[in-house]
N, C-alpha and C positions, 0 to 999 in steps of 0.2 A: 066495329068489327074487330075481331082478334086476328092475330097473325095467321093462325091455321085457316081461318075462314078466308082471309085474303089469298093465301096460297092456293086454296081450292078454287076460288073465283078466278084467279089468274090462270090457272091451268085450264079451266073450262073455257075462258074467253080466248086463250091462245089456240085451243083446239078448234073453236068456232071460227076464228080468223083464218086458220090454215085451210079449213074446209071451204070457206068462202073464197079465199084466194085461189084455191085449186079449181073450183067450179066456175067462178064468175070473173076471175082475174084480179090482179093486184090493184088496178086502177079503178075498179068498180066502186061506186059510192058506198055500198054496204060494207065492203071490205075495209075501206078507209075509215068509215064510222066505227067499225068494230076495232080497228087498230087504235083509234083515238080513245075508245073506252078502255082498252087494254093499257094504254099509256096512263090513264087516270088511275086505274087500279094499281099499277106499278108505282106511281108517284105516291099514292096514299100508303102503300105497303112500306116503301122506303122511309116516308115521313114517320110512320109508326115505329119502325126499327130505330131511327135516330132518336125519337123521343124516349124509347125504352133504354137506349144506351146512356142518354143524358140523365135519366132519372136515377141510375145507379153508376155514378162516375167511379172510375177506378183510381186508386192512388198509385201512380207509377213508381213512387219510391218504395212502397211496401212490396209491390210486385217484383221490382228489381232486386230488392233485398232478399226476397224468398228465392228467386232464381239463383242469385249469387250464393246464398248459404247452401242450397241444394247441391250446386256444383262443387263447392268447397268440400262438403261432406263426402261426395262421391270420390273426389281426388284423394282425400285423406284416408278413405277406406281401402284404397288400392294397396295390396301388400308391397312392401319395399322392393323385394326381389324381382317383381314383375316388370319394373322399369328397365331392367338390363337383359331381358329375354329377347 
């Protein structure tokens, strides 16, 4: 399943659980089972997110360098006279 499919399934299962909880109560077997199914979906979704992040690891040094140079360029582009206003 893809992330979008998991998001749709999670939303649907969450709505189902809310309806069951409102109509049958939070301690009802059906509500608890539905909650467990929602937990499984959420765990799979989170696992998929982590796998996706690890497949494209970021290089923190490159990112830090990019941020640093961007800010240095912004600072250097400020007109000199504006510091004293």
